[in-house]
N, C-alpha and C positions, 0 to 999 in steps of 0.2 A: 815287208811287205812284198807280195809274189805277181807280177803280171805275166798273164797267161794269154799268148795269141794265138788262135784257133785256125785262120783262115791263112792263105800261102801269102807272102810277102816278097815281095820285090826286091832282090839286093839295095840297091838304093834308097827305099824306103825303110829297110832294115836298120841302114845305116845311119840312117836318122834318128830312128827308134832308140838307136843306142849311142846317141852323141856322148859328146864328153863326160857327162857324167856318170856315163856305163862303166867309164874307165876310172872312175874316182878310187881311192881306196876305200876299201868295206864294201865292193862287190863283185859279184861275180855271176858271168852270163853263161843258161844254161840252156842249149837245145837240147829237145825232149821229144819221142815218140811214145814215152809213157802217157798213161790218160792223164789228168788234170787230178783228178780224185783220188790217184795210188800216188801222186807225189808228194802233193800239197801241204798234206798233216807232216810229213819228213822233212820239208824246206822252212815250213814255217817253223818247226820247233828248233831247226840248227841257226836259223837267225834270231831266234828269241834268245839262245843259247850264245853264241856269239857275236852280235850284232852287224852279223856280215849280209847286206844284201842281196837275193837270187833274184834276177830276171830271167825271166822264161819265154822260150819262144818254143810251143807245142805245132807240131804237124804230125799227120800221121805215117810217111811218109815224107822219102827225098830231102832228109837234112844234109846229109856228106854232100849231093848233090850241090846244094844251096852253100854249104863251106867251100867247095872245091870253086864256086863261081865267082864268090866273095871273093878269092883271094886273101893276102895279107891283110885285105880290109875287113874282114870279117872279126864281127863282133864276139863270137863263140868263144868259150873258154873248156866248156867241156860238154861233149855229144852221150847224155845217156839215151841206150835204147832198149829195144825188145827182145832182143836176137843176136845170140852172137856174130850170126852170117852178116847182118847188118853193119858191126865193129870191124870185122875183118872187111868187109866193103868199103869202110872208111879209112881204114889203113892201107887198102890198094888206090884209092885214087889223092893218096897224097898229102893227107889233111889232117892228119895227127903228128902226134910225137909220144915218145914211151917216156915214164916218169917212174925215176928207180926214189923207191920211199920203202924205208925199214920198216913203217908203221904197218904200208899197205902190204909187204910183204909177209907180215908175223900174222896179218890177217886172213890174207887168201891163199891157199894151198894151191899148190903150183898148177893142178889141172882145172884152174876155177880162173886163171888169169894166161893172158898171151904169153907168145914167143915174147923174148925180150921183154916184156910187161906193157907190152904194146897197149892189153885191155885188160879190165877189173869186172869179175861179178861183184855184184852188191846184194844179189837176192837171189834165189830159186826156184822154179814151179815146174811140175809136171803136168805131161800130156798124158792126160788120162781119157776115159772113155765113158760120159753120161747115158744112163741107159735107163730106158721105165722102170719103176717099179714094178708095176702090175705084168708087164708084157716078155720083159726077159729075165728069164730065172739061173742067169750065169750067175758063179762067186766069184770065178775068174775068166778073164780071156787074153789073148794074145793078139799084139796088135795085126798079126797077120790075119786073125778070124774076122776083120770086118768085110774083107773081101769074099768070105765066105758065100756061097751060094743061099744060104740059109737065111741071111738077110736082107735077100734082093725086096728091093722098095723098101727096105724100113730104115736107111741112114742119110741123116742131115749133117752137113756140114758149113762151114764157111769158105769164102775160096780159095779155094787151091793154092792161090800164089800167095796168100799171106805169108808172112814169116813162121807164123806157129805150125802152118801146114807143112812150107818149105822143108824146115828143121827136123817134123819126125820125116818127111820122106827121105831126107839126106840122112838118117839115122840107118832108113832103112835099107837104103844103097850100100853103108857099110857093113850090113850083118849081112844083105841077101845079093848085093849085086843091082847094077842100072837093069840088068834083065827083069831080074824077082823084083824090082819094086815097080819097074813099069807092068807087069804082068796084075802086081797088088792094086796099082790105081786102075788099071782096066777093070777088076772085079769090084774096086771100092764103086767107079763111075757107076756099074752095072747095077749095085745097090743102092743107088740114090733115090729115095723119096721124092727129090725134089732140087731146083737148080740150086748149088753154091753159093749163100748170100746171108747178109746178116755178121754177127759176130759169134762168139763163141756162148752169151747167154742165151744169143737165138735158138742153141741146140736144145736149150732144155724147153726155152718158151714153144716149141714146135712139135716135142714130145709130149710135154703137157696137153698141149692141143690133140695128140693121136696122130701127126702130118707124120710120126717118125717112130723110131725105137731108140738109137742109137747114135752117136756121135762123137767127136774128137771133141776135146773141150781142157780147158787147161784149170788145175784143182781149184786154184784161188777164185775164180769166179761163182761157184758154188758156197764159199762163206760170206760173200760182198752179196749174192741175190738172197740169203736165208733171214740179210739184217736190212731188206728194203722191202716195205708192206709191197709196192707194186710188182715185185717179182717172187717173193716170199712162195709162191704157188709154184710157179713154174721150178723154184729149189727143191719143192717138196714131192716134185712127181718125178723125180727121178735118183737114181743112185750113182756113188762115183765107183769105179770101178779102177785098178791103177794093174793098166796090162804092163805085161813083158814080151820080150822080141824070143821066137819059137826055138831058136838056137842056144837059148838057156843066157840070154840076155836079159838086162833090167829093165825098169820104166825111163821111157825117153823124160830128160829133165830140160829144160834150158836155161838162162838165167835174162835176167835186167843186169845190163853192165854197164862202164862207159869208157870212152876214150877224150885223151886231153888235146885239145884242136891245136895244130901246127903252131898259129897264131896267137897265142893265149895272149890276151894284154892282164889279165889279175891269174898267174898261172899258180900265184903261191895260196890265193882263196881258193881256187879252182882245187888243189890238193887239198886242202885243209876240207872242204866240203866232201870229198871221196871219204879223206881218212873220217870223218864224222860219221859217213852211211854207213861203213865198217865199225863203229864202236857197237858194245853192247847196247846204248840206249837208243841207237836207230835201227836196229838190229833187229831190236826186240817189237817194236813198230813197226815194221815188214811184219814178223812172224805175227802179232795181235791184232793190226787193222786191218794187213791186208792181204792175211792168211796166205802168206809166202814162205817157203822154206829159209831161214837164214842162213849164211854164209859161211858166218864167224863159227867156230867150234864154240858148243857148251851153250849157246841157245838155244832151249827149248821148242818145238813149234807149237803151234795153240792146239787148244783142245779139236775143234774142228779136223785139222790135217791129223792129229793123234787118232779120231776116229775113222780115220781111211783105212789105217791098218799102217804099218810099218814100209816104208818106203824103200826099196832095193834100187837106187839107182842104178841105171844102165853106167856102163863104163867107156863107153865110147867118148873117145877124146874130143871135147868142144871145138880144137882147131879142125879136126877130122869133118865134124858137119858141116861147120864153117866150109869149106875147101869144095864140099858138096852140092853147096846150096844151086850154083850156075847150072850142075846136069838136072836136079830137081825141078828146078823152075820149067826145063826144056821139058820133060816129062809130064809135068802138069798141060805143057801145050801140045804137045803132040799126041796125049790120049783125048783131048778133049774134055778133059775133067769140068773144067766149067760151063759147059756146054748143059751139063746136067744130066739125067737118064737117058740112055740110049732109047730110040722108038722101036 
């Protein structure tokens, strides 16, 4: 059984919630920034196959800081996050530990795990553009094109400080330098149709409503919207373009990944869970149900992802993207991106 907690919980209350039974044999305590609907099917399957109960605390942000404030009393065994920069932040806060595992090293290529095995990727997603089927005729685009004056008043985006966007900006810094990324952000802000808000699905929703024509969003949301009767019309209104960087780079990819908690009480079960998430069975679930690209070699993307075309993933090291996150966030504030279109 999986216990999901959505609202912020004070450390003292959290400690009570994970009282002695949570540290008993046969359990693992997971903190996660992932949407419950994306991770619950995997955790249910893990429990069914292993008998290990997974206790989950969900929050949109701030879990690494919570682990830091809890210190040795923290019940967390694992932090599963949606962005490599968040994992690096947890490492910088001193709340994690590296784990050596031949099974993990065999499953995860070196560029998809941290230095000294500090973090591990478990799935991949591409940062794409959703574009109007009717009003955008381009077959290909670069990331830099989003700042082109031809898209003036036509761009929708979620909050510029969301990890999905700061990671893309971090990659732009790697390709074009901070000055180039700043100019890009200024151009995208000038092109905004409305103040940044909502999530990636709202980009498709706003395009369907005619409020804008293009916006950055993760690939997997399209597959999820197509299966939801309430959101299917949004998906049908847009196409997905896999942009590339103008200097010859590929499509920006990011990960969902894990770090092991420094004070893990159930370390063996935590390692068992991560190894299972990188098994063929779990990677197939990521691919088929979540529409994410697998990390494990030999697992095919599902038909939806194949329909988007071959993914030419950018080769910028994820470690570099993580290190650029602070500069990326500062640029978002500097150009006033979240204030919306300039008057």
